[in-house]
N, CA, C, O and the ligand as a Tripos MOL2 file, in Angstrom:
@<TRIPOS>MOLECULE
protein
  289   287    73     0     0
PROTEIN
NO_CHARGES

@<TRIPOS>ATOM
      1 N           2.6240  -15.0240    5.3850 N.3       1 MET1
      2 CA          1.6620  -14.4540    4.1910 C.3       1 MET1
      3 C           2.2310  -13.1290    3.5900 C.2       1 MET1
      4 O           2.4610  -12.1910    4.3530 O.2       1 MET1
      5 N           2.4490  -13.0270    2.3590 N.am      2 SER2
      6 CA          2.9870  -11.8630    2.0150 C.3       2 SER2
      7 C           1.9170  -11.0090    1.2550 C.2       2 SER2
      8 O           2.0750   -9.9230    0.6980 O.2       2 SER2
      9 N           0.7670  -11.7880    1.3770 N.am      3 GLY3
     10 CA         -0.5320  -11.0020    0.7710 C.3       3 GLY3
     11 C          -1.1120   -9.8480    1.4340 C.2       3 GLY3
     12 O          -0.7880   -9.6430    2.6040 O.2       3 GLY3
     13 N          -1.9000   -9.0880    0.8690 N.am      4 HIS4
     14 CA         -2.4640   -7.9510    1.3600 C.3       4 HIS4
     15 C          -3.9610   -7.9030    1.0120 C.2       4 HIS4
     16 O          -4.4360   -8.1030   -0.1060 O.2       4 HIS4
     17 N          -4.7130   -7.5730    2.2750 N.am      5 SER5
     18 CA         -6.1260   -7.6730    2.1120 C.3       5 SER5
     19 C          -6.6230   -6.2120    2.4880 C.2       5 SER5
     20 O          -6.1160   -5.4980    3.3530 O.2       5 SER5
     21 N          -7.6200   -5.9210    1.7460 N.am      6 TYR6
     22 CA         -8.1670   -4.6410    1.8420 C.3       6 TYR6
     23 C          -9.7440   -4.6180    1.1770 C.2       6 TYR6
     24 O         -10.0760   -5.5690    0.4690 O.2       6 TYR6
     25 N         -10.7370   -3.4620    1.4370 N.am      7 SER7
     26 CA        -11.6830   -3.4270    1.1100 C.3       7 SER7
     27 C         -11.9970   -2.2540    0.2060 C.2       7 SER7
     28 O         -11.2660   -1.2720    0.3300 O.2       7 SER7
     29 N         -12.9950   -2.2050   -0.7020 N.am      8 ASN8
     30 CA        -13.0470   -1.3020   -1.8380 C.3       8 ASN8
     31 C         -14.5390   -1.1500   -1.9630 C.2       8 ASN8
     32 O         -15.2970   -1.8830   -1.3280 O.2       8 ASN8
     33 N         -15.0010   -0.1430   -2.8290 N.am      9 ILE9
     34 CA        -16.1780    0.1910   -3.4550 C.3       9 ILE9
     35 C         -16.4090   -0.8650   -4.2850 C.2       9 ILE9
     36 O         -15.5130   -1.2620   -5.0290 O.2       9 ILE9
     37 N         -17.6400   -1.4470   -4.2590 N.am     10 CYS10
     38 CA        -17.9440   -2.5290   -5.5070 C.3      10 CYS10
     39 C         -18.3340   -1.9160   -6.7310 C.2      10 CYS10
     40 O         -19.3590   -1.2360   -6.6970 O.2      10 CYS10
     41 N         -17.5970   -2.0450   -8.0100 N.am     11 PRO11
     42 CA        -18.1350   -1.4830   -9.2300 C.3      11 PRO11
     43 C         -19.6080   -1.9490   -9.6320 C.2      11 PRO11
     44 O         -20.3150   -1.2640  -10.3710 O.2      11 PRO11
     45 N         -19.9840   -3.0690   -9.1320 N.am     12 GLU12
     46 CA        -21.4230   -3.5940   -9.6000 C.3      12 GLU12
     47 C         -22.4540   -2.8980   -9.2700 C.2      12 GLU12
     48 O         -23.2010   -2.3670  -10.0930 O.2      12 GLU12
     49 N         -22.6120   -2.8260   -7.7830 N.am     13 CYS13
     50 CA        -23.6720   -2.4400   -6.9360 C.3      13 CYS13
     51 C         -23.4080   -1.1120   -6.3600 C.2      13 CYS13
     52 O         -24.2400   -0.5370   -5.6590 O.2      13 CYS13
     53 N         -22.2220   -0.6040   -6.6590 N.am     14 GLU14
     54 CA        -21.7500    0.6340   -5.9920 C.3      14 GLU14
     55 C         -22.2800    1.1210   -4.6290 C.2      14 GLU14
     56 O         -22.5240    2.2920   -4.3410 O.2      14 GLU14
     57 N         -22.4180    0.0700   -3.8560 N.am     15 CYS15
     58 CA        -22.9670    0.3020   -2.5850 C.3      15 CYS15
     59 C         -21.9930    1.5720   -1.9010 C.2      15 CYS15
     60 O         -20.8220    1.7990   -2.2070 O.2      15 CYS15
     61 N         -22.7650    2.2710   -0.9630 N.am     16 GLU16
     62 CA        -21.9040    3.2000   -0.4770 C.3      16 GLU16
     63 C         -20.6160    2.6940    0.7240 C.2      16 GLU16
     64 O         -19.5620    3.2950    0.9340 O.2      16 GLU16
     65 N         -21.0140    1.6420    1.2730 N.am     17 GLU17
     66 CA        -19.8660    0.8670    1.9050 C.3      17 GLU17
     67 C         -18.9810    0.4610    1.1050 C.2      17 GLU17
     68 O         -19.1330    0.3410   -0.1110 O.2      17 GLU17
     69 N         -17.7730    0.1670    1.8710 N.am     18 GLU18
     70 CA        -16.6640   -0.6420    0.9950 C.3      18 GLU18
     71 C         -16.8960   -2.0540    1.0570 C.2      18 GLU18
     72 O         -16.1800   -2.6950    1.8270 O.2      18 GLU18
     73 N         -17.8630   -2.7210    0.3130 N.am     19 THR19
     74 CA        -18.3360   -3.9530    0.2660 C.3      19 THR19
     75 C         -17.4640   -5.1490   -0.3560 C.2      19 THR19
     76 O         -17.6150   -6.3580   -0.1790 O.2      19 THR19
     77 N         -16.4680   -4.4440   -1.1670 N.am     20 LEU20
     78 CA        -15.8060   -5.4050   -2.0450 C.3      20 LEU20
     79 C         -14.5470   -5.8610   -1.2260 C.2      20 LEU20
     80 O         -13.6500   -5.0680   -0.9380 O.2      20 LEU20
     81 N         -14.5330   -7.1630   -0.8730 N.am     21 MET21
     82 CA        -13.3200   -7.6600    0.0880 C.3      21 MET21
     83 C         -12.2980   -7.9990   -0.8990 C.2      21 MET21
     84 O         -12.5700   -8.7930   -1.7990 O.2      21 MET21
     85 N         -11.1650   -7.4700   -0.8060 N.am     22 CYS22
     86 CA         -9.8970   -7.5720   -1.8670 C.3      22 CYS22
     87 C          -8.8920   -8.3100   -1.2310 C.2      22 CYS22
     88 O          -8.7470   -8.3760   -0.0110 O.2      22 CYS22
     89 N          -8.1240   -8.9250   -2.1670 N.am     23 TYR23
     90 CA         -6.7650   -9.6910   -1.6040 C.3      23 TYR23
     91 C          -5.9830   -9.6120   -2.8120 C.2      23 TYR23
     92 O          -6.4810   -9.8590   -3.9110 O.2      23 TYR23
     93 N          -4.6100   -9.2320   -2.6330 N.am     24 CYS24
     94 CA         -3.6020   -9.2710   -3.5030 C.3      24 CYS24
     95 C          -2.2730   -9.8500   -3.0440 C.2      24 CYS24
     96 O          -1.8800   -9.7450   -1.8820 O.2      24 CYS24
     97 N          -1.6890  -10.3820   -3.8800 N.am     25 GLU25
     98 CA         -0.1390  -11.0030   -3.4340 C.3      25 GLU25
     99 C           0.6000  -10.7390   -4.7760 C.2      25 GLU25
    100 O           0.0200  -10.8550   -5.8550 O.2      25 GLU25
    101 N           1.8760  -10.3870   -4.6630 N.am     26 ASN26
    102 CA          2.5570  -10.3590   -5.9920 C.3      26 ASN26
    103 C           3.8520  -11.2100   -6.3270 C.2      26 ASN26
    104 O           4.7170  -10.9460   -7.1620 O.2      26 ASN26
    105 N           3.7660  -12.3920   -5.3950 N.am     27 ARG27
    106 CA          4.4900  -13.4490   -5.8030 C.3      27 ARG27
    107 C           3.8290  -15.0000   -5.9180 C.2      27 ARG27
    108 O           2.9650  -15.3740   -5.1250 O.2      27 ARG27
    109 N           4.2640  -15.7230   -6.8380 N.am     28 PRO28
    110 CA          5.4340  -15.5150   -7.6790 C.3      28 PRO28
    111 C           4.8270  -14.6770   -8.8330 C.2      28 PRO28
    112 O           5.6230  -14.4670   -9.7480 O.2      28 PRO28
    113 N           3.5630  -14.1430   -8.9890 N.am     29 TYR29
    114 CA          3.2240  -13.2830  -10.0560 C.3      29 TYR29
    115 C           1.8810  -12.4500   -9.3000 C.2      29 TYR29
    116 O           1.4920  -12.7550   -8.1720 O.2      29 TYR29
    117 N           1.3190  -11.4630  -10.0470 N.am     30 ASP30
    118 CA          0.4180  -10.7580   -9.6700 C.3      30 ASP30
    119 C          -0.8470  -11.5850   -9.1950 C.2      30 ASP30
    120 O          -1.5310  -11.9330  -10.1570 O.2      30 ASP30
    121 N          -1.3510  -12.0020   -7.9390 N.am     31 ILE31
    122 CA         -2.4180  -12.7420   -7.9500 C.3      31 ILE31
    123 C          -3.5330  -11.9770   -7.0560 C.2      31 ILE31
    124 O          -3.3170  -11.6600   -5.8860 O.2      31 ILE31
    125 N          -4.7350  -11.7180   -7.7260 N.am     32 VAL32
    126 CA         -5.5710  -11.0760   -7.0670 C.3      32 VAL32
    127 C          -7.0630  -11.6850   -6.9820 C.2      32 VAL32
    128 O          -7.5230  -12.3910   -7.8800 O.2      32 VAL32
    129 N          -7.6910  -11.3800   -5.9460 N.am     33 ASN33
    130 CA         -9.1110  -11.8290   -5.8740 C.3      33 ASN33
    131 C          -9.8210  -10.9410   -5.0110 C.2      33 ASN33
    132 O          -9.3250  -10.3330   -4.0630 O.2      33 ASN33
    133 N         -11.0290  -10.8990   -5.3980 N.am     34 GLY34
    134 CA        -12.0540  -10.0790   -4.3780 C.3      34 GLY34
    135 C         -13.5010  -10.6010   -4.6150 C.2      34 GLY34
    136 O         -13.7260  -11.3470   -5.5690 O.2      34 GLY34
    137 N         -14.4650  -10.2250   -3.7750 N.am     35 TYR35
    138 CA        -15.7720  -10.4450   -3.7740 C.3      35 TYR35
    139 C         -16.5110   -9.4210   -3.0330 C.2      35 TYR35
    140 O         -16.0140   -8.8390   -2.0690 O.2      35 TYR35
    141 N         -17.7870   -9.1750   -3.5050 N.am     36 CYS36
    142 CA        -18.5390   -8.2810   -2.9020 C.3      36 CYS36
    143 C         -19.6220   -8.9060   -1.7170 C.2      36 CYS36
    144 O         -20.3590   -9.8120   -2.1080 O.2      36 CYS36
    145 N         -19.7090   -8.6010   -0.7380 N.am     37 VAL37
    146 CA        -20.4560   -9.1480    0.1810 C.3      37 VAL37
    147 C         -21.7560   -8.5680    0.1380 C.2      37 VAL37
    148 O         -22.5050   -8.8980    1.0580 O.2      37 VAL37
    149 N         -22.1570   -7.8490   -0.6420 N.am     38 ASN38
    150 CA        -23.5220   -7.2450   -0.8370 C.3      38 ASN38
    151 C         -23.9980   -7.9270   -1.8990 C.2      38 ASN38
    152 O         -24.9340   -8.7000   -1.6940 O.2      38 ASN38
    153 N         -23.5200   -7.8010   -3.0960 N.am     39 CYS39
    154 CA        -23.9680   -8.4070   -4.4820 C.3      39 CYS39
    155 C         -23.6460   -9.5710   -4.8880 C.2      39 CYS39
    156 O         -24.2880  -10.2610   -5.6790 O.2      39 CYS39
    157 N         -22.3800   -9.9040   -4.2280 N.am     40 GLY40
    158 CA        -21.8300  -11.3100   -4.9780 C.3      40 GLY40
    159 C         -20.8690  -11.5140   -6.1050 C.2      40 GLY40
    160 O         -20.3100  -12.5230   -6.5360 O.2      40 GLY40
    161 N         -20.8430  -10.1310   -6.4890 N.am     41 PHE41
    162 CA        -19.6560   -9.8100   -7.5380 C.3      41 PHE41
    163 C         -18.2590  -10.3330   -7.1700 C.2      41 PHE41
    164 O         -17.7180   -9.9930   -6.1180 O.2      41 PHE41
    165 N         -17.7040  -11.1380   -8.0240 N.am     42 ALA42
    166 CA        -16.4370  -11.4840   -7.5740 C.3      42 ALA42
    167 C         -15.2870  -11.6930   -8.8520 C.2      42 ALA42
    168 O         -15.6730  -11.7940  -10.0170 O.2      42 ALA42
    169 N         -14.2980  -11.7280   -8.5970 N.am     43 TYR43
    170 CA        -13.1270  -11.5830   -9.6460 C.3      43 TYR43
    171 C         -11.9120  -12.3930   -9.1520 C.2      43 TYR43
    172 O         -11.7820  -12.5280   -7.9350 O.2      43 TYR43
    173 N         -11.1370  -12.8670   -9.8720 N.am     44 TYR44
    174 CA         -9.8240  -13.7340   -9.5770 C.3      44 TYR44
    175 C          -8.7460  -13.8570  -10.5930 C.2      44 TYR44
    176 O          -9.1030  -14.0670  -11.7520 O.2      44 TYR44
    177 N          -7.6160  -13.7670  -10.3550 N.am     45 THR45
    178 CA         -6.5770  -14.2230  -11.4150 C.3      45 THR45
    179 C          -6.8430  -15.5810  -11.8440 C.2      45 THR45
    180 O          -7.0260  -16.3830  -10.9280 O.2      45 THR45
    181 N          -6.9010  -15.9850  -12.9350 N.am     46 THR46
    182 CA         -6.8990  -17.1460  -13.5170 C.3      46 THR46
    183 C          -5.3250  -17.6640  -14.2610 C.2      46 THR46
    184 O          -4.5410  -16.8390  -14.7320 O.2      46 THR46
    185 N          -5.1320  -18.7610  -14.2570 N.am     47 GLU47
    186 CA         -3.8070  -19.1860  -14.9890 C.3      47 GLU47
    187 C          -4.4260  -19.7440  -16.2820 C.2      47 GLU47
    188 O          -5.5390  -20.2690  -16.2910 O.2      47 GLU47
    189 N          -3.7410  -19.6210  -17.2520 N.am     48 GLU48
    190 CA         -3.9050  -19.9920  -18.4930 C.3      48 GLU48
    191 C          -2.6820  -20.2830  -19.4170 C.2      48 GLU48
    192 O          -1.6040  -19.7980  -19.0730 O.2      48 GLU48
    193 N          -2.7420  -20.9990  -20.5130 N.am     49 ARG49
    194 CA         -1.5070  -20.9490  -21.3160 C.3      49 ARG49
    195 C          -1.6890  -20.7470  -22.7550 C.2      49 ARG49
    196 O          -2.6670  -21.2760  -23.2830 O.2      49 ARG49
    197 N          -0.8720  -20.0480  -23.4620 N.am     50 LEU50
    198 CA         -1.0450  -19.8100  -25.0290 C.3      50 LEU50
    199 C          -1.0830  -20.8700  -25.6180 C.2      50 LEU50
    200 O          -0.4310  -21.8430  -25.2390 O.2      50 LEU50
    201 N          -1.9770  -20.8810  -26.8160 N.am     51 THR51
    202 CA         -1.8980  -21.9680  -27.5750 C.3      51 THR51
    203 C          -0.5730  -21.9570  -28.4400 C.2      51 THR51
    204 O           0.0270  -20.8830  -28.4630 O.2      51 THR51
    205 N          -0.1010  -22.8960  -29.0750 N.am     52 LYS52
    206 CA          1.1300  -22.9540  -29.9120 C.3      52 LYS52
    207 C           1.2900  -21.7030  -30.8780 C.2      52 LYS52
    208 O           2.3120  -21.0360  -31.0440 O.2      52 LYS52
    209 N          -0.0840  -21.5190  -31.5430 N.am     53 GLU53
    210 CA          0.0120  -20.4180  -32.2770 C.3      53 GLU53
    211 C           0.2020  -19.1340  -31.6040 C.2      53 GLU53
    212 O           1.1030  -18.3650  -31.9410 O.2      53 GLU53
    213 N          -0.5560  -18.9030  -30.7370 N.am     54 GLU54
    214 CA         -0.4360  -17.7320  -29.8870 C.3      54 GLU54
    215 C           1.0330  -17.4750  -29.5400 C.2      54 GLU54
    216 O           1.6530  -16.4440  -29.8020 O.2      54 GLU54
    217 N           1.4210  -18.3770  -29.0190 N.am     55 LEU55
    218 CA          2.8490  -18.3060  -28.4000 C.3      55 LEU55
    219 C           3.9890  -17.8230  -29.7410 C.2      55 LEU55
    220 O           4.7840  -16.8890  -29.6340 O.2      55 LEU55
    221 N           3.8470  -18.6550  -30.9170 N.am     56 LYS56
    222 CA          4.5670  -18.3540  -32.0900 C.3      56 LYS56
    223 C           4.5420  -16.5360  -32.1760 C.2      56 LYS56
    224 O           5.5210  -15.7930  -32.2450 O.2      56 LYS56
    225 N           3.1550  -16.1780  -32.1460 N.am     57 GLU57
    226 CA          2.9330  -14.6700  -32.4760 C.3      57 GLU57
    227 C           3.5180  -13.8940  -31.5710 C.2      57 GLU57
    228 O           4.0800  -12.8510  -31.9030 O.2      57 GLU57
    229 N           3.4550  -14.3010  -30.3610 N.am     58 GLN58
    230 CA          3.8890  -13.5060  -29.1050 C.3      58 GLN58
    231 C           5.4930  -13.3680  -29.2430 C.2      58 GLN58
    232 O           6.0970  -12.3080  -29.0800 O.2      58 GLN58
    233 N           6.0730  -14.5760  -29.5600 N.am     59 GLN59
    234 CA          7.4930  -14.7110  -29.8200 C.3      59 GLN59
    235 C           8.0020  -13.7670  -30.7620 C.2      59 GLN59
    236 O           9.0200  -13.1020  -30.5690 O.2      59 GLN59
    237 N           7.2280  -13.7100  -31.8660 N.am     60 LYS60
    238 CA          7.4420  -12.7830  -32.9500 C.3      60 LYS60
    239 C           7.2720  -11.4030  -32.6940 C.2      60 LYS60
    240 O           8.2260  -10.6460  -32.8770 O.2      60 LYS60
    241 N           6.1670  -10.9700  -32.2890 N.am     61 GLU61
    242 CA          5.9680   -9.6720  -31.7140 C.3      61 GLU61
    243 C           7.1240   -9.1650  -30.6540 C.2      61 GLU61
    244 O           7.5300   -8.0030  -30.6800 O.2      61 GLU61
    245 N           7.5450  -10.0020  -29.8560 N.am     62 HIS62
    246 CA          8.4940   -9.4090  -28.8820 C.3      62 HIS62
    247 C           9.9930   -9.7500  -29.2580 C.2      62 HIS62
    248 O          10.9200   -9.4150  -28.5200 O.2      62 HIS62
    249 N          10.1780  -10.4170  -30.4140 N.am     63 GLY63
    250 CA         11.4380  -10.5230  -30.8100 C.3      63 GLY63
    251 C          12.3620  -11.6250  -30.0050 C.2      63 GLY63
    252 O          13.5830  -11.5140  -29.8970 O.2      63 GLY63
    253 N          11.5860  -12.7050  -29.4580 N.am     64 TYR64
    254 CA         12.0910  -13.5000  -28.6940 C.3      64 TYR64
    255 C          12.2910  -14.8020  -29.3750 C.2      64 TYR64
    256 O          11.3410  -15.3730  -29.9100 O.2      64 TYR64
    257 N          13.5290  -15.3080  -29.3750 N.am     65 ASN65
    258 CA         13.9190  -16.7230  -30.3080 C.3      65 ASN65
    259 C          14.0560  -17.7290  -29.3250 C.2      65 ASN65
    260 O          15.0450  -17.7710  -28.5930 O.2      65 ASN65
    261 N          12.8240  -18.8080  -29.2390 N.am     66 PRO66
    262 CA         13.0610  -19.8560  -28.3920 C.3      66 PRO66
    263 C          14.2140  -20.8050  -28.5360 C.2      66 PRO66
    264 O          14.6190  -21.5560  -27.6480 O.2      66 PRO66
    265 N          14.6730  -20.6960  -29.6870 N.am     67 LYS67
    266 CA         15.8710  -21.5590  -30.0090 C.3      67 LYS67
    267 C          17.2440  -21.0790  -29.1070 C.2      67 LYS67
    268 O          18.0560  -21.8400  -28.5820 O.2      67 LYS67
    269 N          17.2550  -19.7520  -29.0920 N.am     68 THR68
    270 CA         18.4920  -19.2950  -28.3790 C.3      68 THR68
    271 C          17.9930  -18.8290  -27.0220 C.2      68 THR68
    272 O          18.9050  -18.5290  -26.2510 O.2      68 THR68
    273 N          16.9140  -18.7140  -26.6080 N.am     69 ASN69
    274 CA         16.5770  -18.1860  -25.6970 C.3      69 ASN69
    275 C          16.9470  -16.7900  -25.2960 C.2      69 ASN69
    276 O          17.2260  -16.3740  -24.1720 O.2      69 ASN69
    277 N          16.8850  -16.0450  -26.6220 N.am     70 LYS70
    278 CA         17.3310  -14.6590  -26.2810 C.3      70 LYS70
    279 C          16.2570  -13.7060  -27.2470 C.2      70 LYS70
    280 O          15.5800  -14.0750  -28.2060 O.2      70 LYS70
    281 N          16.3550  -12.4980  -26.6930 N.am     71 PHE71
    282 CA         15.4790  -11.5810  -27.4120 C.3      71 PHE71
    283 C          16.4730  -10.8700  -28.6560 C.2      71 PHE71
    284 O          17.5780  -10.4140  -28.3620 O.2      71 PHE71
    285 N          16.0520  -10.8430  -29.7800 N.am     72 GLU72
    286 CA         16.9460  -10.3700  -30.8850 C.3      72 GLU72
    287 C          16.6370   -9.1120  -31.3480 C.2      72 GLU72
    288 O          17.2980   -8.6080  -32.2560 O.2      72 GLU72
    289 ZN        -21.6490   -5.4210   -4.8800 Zn       73 ZN73
@<TRIPOS>BOND
     1     1     2 1
     2     2     3 1
     3     3     4 2
     4     3     5 am
     5     5     6 1
     6     6     7 1
     7     7     8 2
     8     7     9 am
     9     9    10 1
    10    10    11 1
    11    11    12 2
    12    11    13 am
    13    13    14 1
    14    14    15 1
    15    15    16 2
    16    15    17 am
    17    17    18 1
    18    18    19 1
    19    19    20 2
    20    19    21 am
    21    21    22 1
    22    22    23 1
    23    23    24 2
    24    23    25 am
    25    25    26 1
    26    26    27 1
    27    27    28 2
    28    27    29 am
    29    29    30 1
    30    30    31 1
    31    31    32 2
    32    31    33 am
    33    33    34 1
    34    34    35 1
    35    35    36 2
    36    35    37 am
    37    37    38 1
    38    38    39 1
    39    39    40 2
    40    39    41 am
    41    41    42 1
    42    42    43 1
    43    43    44 2
    44    43    45 am
    45    45    46 1
    46    46    47 1
    47    47    48 2
    48    47    49 am
    49    49    50 1
    50    50    51 1
    51    51    52 2
    52    51    53 am
    53    53    54 1
    54    54    55 1
    55    55    56 2
    56    55    57 am
    57    57    58 1
    58    58    59 1
    59    59    60 2
    60    59    61 am
    61    61    62 1
    62    62    63 1
    63    63    64 2
    64    63    65 am
    65    65    66 1
    66    66    67 1
    67    67    68 2
    68    67    69 am
    69    69    70 1
    70    70    71 1
    71    71    72 2
    72    71    73 am
    73    73    74 1
    74    74    75 1
    75    75    76 2
    76    75    77 am
    77    77    78 1
    78    78    79 1
    79    79    80 2
    80    79    81 am
    81    81    82 1
    82    82    83 1
    83    83    84 2
    84    83    85 am
    85    85    86 1
    86    86    87 1
    87    87    88 2
    88    87    89 am
    89    89    90 1
    90    90    91 1
    91    91    92 2
    92    91    93 am
    93    93    94 1
    94    94    95 1
    95    95    96 2
    96    95    97 am
    97    97    98 1
    98    98    99 1
    99    99   100 2
   100    99   101 am
   101   101   102 1
   102   102   103 1
   103   103   104 2
   104   103   105 am
   105   105   106 1
   106   106   107 1
   107   107   108 2
   108   107   109 am
   109   109   110 1
   110   110   111 1
   111   111   112 2
   112   111   113 am
   113   113   114 1
   114   114   115 1
   115   115   116 2
   116   115   117 am
   117   117   118 1
   118   118   119 1
   119   119   120 2
   120   119   121 am
   121   121   122 1
   122   122   123 1
   123   123   124 2
   124   123   125 am
   125   125   126 1
   126   126   127 1
   127   127   128 2
   128   127   129 am
   129   129   130 1
   130   130   131 1
   131   131   132 2
   132   131   133 am
   133   133   134 1
   134   134   135 1
   135   135   136 2
   136   135   137 am
   137   137   138 1
   138   138   139 1
   139   139   140 2
   140   139   141 am
   141   141   142 1
   142   142   143 1
   143   143   144 2
   144   143   145 am
   145   145   146 1
   146   146   147 1
   147   147   148 2
   148   147   149 am
   149   149   150 1
   150   150   151 1
   151   151   152 2
   152   151   153 am
   153   153   154 1
   154   154   155 1
   155   155   156 2
   156   155   157 am
   157   157   158 1
   158   158   159 1
   159   159   160 2
   160   159   161 am
   161   161   162 1
   162   162   163 1
   163   163   164 2
   164   163   165 am
   165   165   166 1
   166   166   167 1
   167   167   168 2
   168   167   169 am
   169   169   170 1
   170   170   171 1
   171   171   172 2
   172   171   173 am
   173   173   174 1
   174   174   175 1
   175   175   176 2
   176   175   177 am
   177   177   178 1
   178   178   179 1
   179   179   180 2
   180   179   181 am
   181   181   182 1
   182   182   183 1
   183   183   184 2
   184   183   185 am
   185   185   186 1
   186   186   187 1
   187   187   188 2
   188   187   189 am
   189   189   190 1
   190   190   191 1
   191   191   192 2
   192   191   193 am
   193   193   194 1
   194   194   195 1
   195   195   196 2
   196   195   197 am
   197   197   198 1
   198   198   199 1
   199   199   200 2
   200   199   201 am
   201   201   202 1
   202   202   203 1
   203   203   204 2
   204   203   205 am
   205   205   206 1
   206   206   207 1
   207   207   208 2
   208   207   209 am
   209   209   210 1
   210   210   211 1
   211   211   212 2
   212   211   213 am
   213   213   214 1
   214   214   215 1
   215   215   216 2
   216   215   217 am
   217   217   218 1
   218   218   219 1
   219   219   220 2
   220   219   221 am
   221   221   222 1
   222   222   223 1
   223   223   224 2
   224   223   225 am
   225   225   226 1
   226   226   227 1
   227   227   228 2
   228   227   229 am
   229   229   230 1
   230   230   231 1
   231   231   232 2
   232   231   233 am
   233   233   234 1
   234   234   235 1
   235   235   236 2
   236   235   237 am
   237   237   238 1
   238   238   239 1
   239   239   240 2
   240   239   241 am
   241   241   242 1
   242   242   243 1
   243   243   244 2
   244   243   245 am
   245   245   246 1
   246   246   247 1
   247   247   248 2
   248   247   249 am
   249   249   250 1
   250   250   251 1
   251   251   252 2
   252   251   253 am
   253   253   254 1
   254   254   255 1
   255   255   256 2
   256   255   257 am
   257   257   258 1
   258   258   259 1
   259   259   260 2
   260   259   261 am
   261   261   262 1
   262   262   263 1
   263   263   264 2
   264   263   265 am
   265   265   266 1
   266   266   267 1
   267   267   268 2
   268   267   269 am
   269   269   270 1
   270   270   271 1
   271   271   272 2
   272   271   273 am
   273   273   274 1
   274   274   275 1
   275   275   276 2
   276   275   277 am
   277   277   278 1
   278   278   279 1
   279   279   280 2
   280   279   281 am
   281   281   282 1
   282   282   283 1
   283   283   284 2
   284   283   285 am
   285   285   286 1
   286   286   287 1
   287   287   288 2
@<TRIPOS>SUBSTRUCTURE
     1 MET1         2 RESIDUE 1 A MET
     2 SER2         6 RESIDUE 1 A SER
     3 GLY3        10 RESIDUE 1 A GLY
     4 HIS4        14 RESIDUE 1 A HIS
     5 SER5        18 RESIDUE 1 A SER
     6 TYR6        22 RESIDUE 1 A TYR
     7 SER7        26 RESIDUE 1 A SER
     8 ASN8        30 RESIDUE 1 A ASN
     9 ILE9        34 RESIDUE 1 A ILE
    10 CYS10       38 RESIDUE 1 A CYS
    11 PRO11       42 RESIDUE 1 A PRO
    12 GLU12       46 RESIDUE 1 A GLU
    13 CYS13       50 RESIDUE 1 A CYS
    14 GLU14       54 RESIDUE 1 A GLU
    15 CYS15       58 RESIDUE 1 A CYS
    16 GLU16       62 RESIDUE 1 A GLU
    17 GLU17       66 RESIDUE 1 A GLU
    18 GLU18       70 RESIDUE 1 A GLU
    19 THR19       74 RESIDUE 1 A THR
    20 LEU20       78 RESIDUE 1 A LEU
    21 MET21       82 RESIDUE 1 A MET
    22 CYS22       86 RESIDUE 1 A CYS
    23 TYR23       90 RESIDUE 1 A TYR
    24 CYS24       94 RESIDUE 1 A CYS
    25 GLU25       98 RESIDUE 1 A GLU
    26 ASN26      102 RESIDUE 1 A ASN
    27 ARG27      106 RESIDUE 1 A ARG
    28 PRO28      110 RESIDUE 1 A PRO
    29 TYR29      114 RESIDUE 1 A TYR
    30 ASP30      118 RESIDUE 1 A ASP
    31 ILE31      122 RESIDUE 1 A ILE
    32 VAL32      126 RESIDUE 1 A VAL
    33 ASN33      130 RESIDUE 1 A ASN
    34 GLY34      134 RESIDUE 1 A GLY
    35 TYR35      138 RESIDUE 1 A TYR
    36 CYS36      142 RESIDUE 1 A CYS
    37 VAL37      146 RESIDUE 1 A VAL
    38 ASN38      150 RESIDUE 1 A ASN
    39 CYS39      154 RESIDUE 1 A CYS
    40 GLY40      158 RESIDUE 1 A GLY
    41 PHE41      162 RESIDUE 1 A PHE
    42 ALA42      166 RESIDUE 1 A ALA
    43 TYR43      170 RESIDUE 1 A TYR
    44 TYR44      174 RESIDUE 1 A TYR
    45 THR45      178 RESIDUE 1 A THR
    46 THR46      182 RESIDUE 1 A THR
    47 GLU47      186 RESIDUE 1 A GLU
    48 GLU48      190 RESIDUE 1 A GLU
    49 ARG49      194 RESIDUE 1 A ARG
    50 LEU50      198 RESIDUE 1 A LEU
    51 THR51      202 RESIDUE 1 A THR
    52 LYS52      206 RESIDUE 1 A LYS
    53 GLU53      210 RESIDUE 1 A GLU
    54 GLU54      214 RESIDUE 1 A GLU
    55 LEU55      218 RESIDUE 1 A LEU
    56 LYS56      222 RESIDUE 1 A LYS
    57 GLU57      226 RESIDUE 1 A GLU
    58 GLN58      230 RESIDUE 1 A GLN
    59 GLN59      234 RESIDUE 1 A GLN
    60 LYS60      238 RESIDUE 1 A LYS
    61 GLU61      242 RESIDUE 1 A GLU
    62 HIS62      246 RESIDUE 1 A HIS
    63 GLY63      250 RESIDUE 1 A GLY
    64 TYR64      254 RESIDUE 1 A TYR
    65 ASN65      258 RESIDUE 1 A ASN
    66 PRO66      262 RESIDUE 1 A PRO
    67 LYS67      266 RESIDUE 1 A LYS
    68 THR68      270 RESIDUE 1 A THR
    69 ASN69      274 RESIDUE 1 A ASN
    70 LYS70      278 RESIDUE 1 A LYS
    71 PHE71      282 RESIDUE 1 A PHE
    72 GLU72      286 RESIDUE 1 A GLU
    73 ZN73       289 GROUP 0 **** ****
C-alpha cells in the first residue's frame, strides 16, 4: 500500500482531540478521504468527467489541440 493514514482536528466540530481520520494516496492521482469519529463529518475524492462543452472550454483555455494532441 502506498497510502498514508493520519489523524487531524475536525473542521466541523473542532474537537480538541484529532478525531478526523484521514487517508491519502497520490497514485494514480491524488486520492484523499477522511471522516470524523466524533461528529460524522466526511469527505472524499470523487471522479467525474467534464461535459463536452466544459472540455472544449478547458482545451481552449490551456491552448490544447485535441486533434494534434499538443499544446499550442
Ligand atoms: Zn467532527
